[in-house]
Steps between C-alpha positions, in 0.01 A plus 500: 500500500323500165666482162399858415645625829829323422509662158442841659791429735727428204400789275394771750650420842400821685143488369453140610546586868263799515261328742780395736574843646729799453811332638479213257453733205803705602723194547401348168532833319852557634606145412351534152688825443830344605440189296197342342561146627521590875173693463331200338626264771383733777159539340460125466600447865267773628206375294561141604456584872150467642 
């Protein structure tokens, strides 16, 4: 994962998982709405997978 991708995960979690599929976007969006930190953690985990 690149540095810019990690920054996108921190500042815009739902936008950083756009290329991972609809389910990932929905999960990260719901977690970001309930709390910013769970959304960031989920985005980092999803983007770290190959």
